[in-house]
SEMILUM-442095 format. One record per residue (C-alpha): residue in three letters; x, y, z. Coordinates in pm, whole numbers, padded with zeros to 5 digits, always signed. Example, Ala and Ser with C-alpha at 12.3 -4.5 7.8 and 13.67 -1.06 7.14 Angstrom:
ALA+01230-00450+00780 SER+01367-00106+00714 
END
This chain:
MET+09320-10427+12528 GLN+09320-10116+12314 HIS+09038-10047+12070 ILE+09139-09892+11741 THR+08874-09698+11553 TYR+08919-09623+11186 ALA+08711-09361+11014 LEU+08545-09462+10690 PRO+08716-09336+10376 ARG+08550-09020+10243 TYR+08401-09198+09940 ALA+08242-09452+10177 GLN+08098-09170+10386 ILE+07938-09016+10075 LYS+07806-09356+09969 ALA+07661-09414+10319 TYR+07496-09071+10310 ILE+07327-09144+09977 LYS+07215-09489+10092 ARG+07071-09336+10410 GLU+06876-09080+10207 ILE+06732-09364+09997 ASP+06661-09593+10295 THR+06479-09321+10489 GLY+06267-09226+10189 GLN+06415-08877+10157 TRP+06518-08965+09802 LYS+06274-09167+09591 VAL+06312-09401+09293 GLY+06363-09196+08978 GLN+06480-08888+09165 GLN+06804-08727+09051 ILE+07085-08719+09305 PRO+07329-08430+09335 SER+07602-08417+09071 GLU+07952-08540+09147 HIS+08059-08178+09146 GLN+07794-08088+09404 LEU+07875-08389+09623 ALA+08245-08300+09609 GLU+08167-07944+09713 ASP+07925-08050+09990 PHE+08169-08303+10137 GLN+08480-08095+10064 VAL+08650-08372+09866 SER+08783-08408+09513 ARG+08542-08487+09232 MET+08719-08821+09188 THR+08632-08913+09548 ALA+08267-08828+09485 ARG+08279-09024+09159 GLN+08410-09331+09342 ALA+08108-09321+09576 VAL+07865-09292+09284 LEU+08037-09571+09088 ASN+08013-09801+09390 LEU+07641-09727+09415 MET+07604-09800+09043 ARG+07775-10138+09086 GLU+07528-10218+09364 GLY+07237-10122+09139 LEU+07117-09838+09361 VAL+07168-09559+09110 ASP+07157-09532+08733 ARG+07351-09287+08519 ARG+07188-09130+08217 ARG+07433-08971+07979 GLY+07373-08599+07959 ALA+07096-08610+08221 GLY+07257-08711+08551 THR+07241-08989+08807 PHE+06909-09115+08937 ILE+06787-09348+09212 ALA+06727-09691+09054 
END
């Protein structure tokens, strides 16, 4: 039987990275996370891919966007 391994989509990898930073205490409640632009640059993806990761985290209630200020750990 052959095992097939699929890599996580890039947005899911970014989301997992942010969740890991929160879970390990590296990033604390109220702390600002990197901008979508910075995440896109760091992970070498489009800004839309980074945005998808952040939006998924928002839907889960892990981050909160503040217009004109950035995205923060909820």
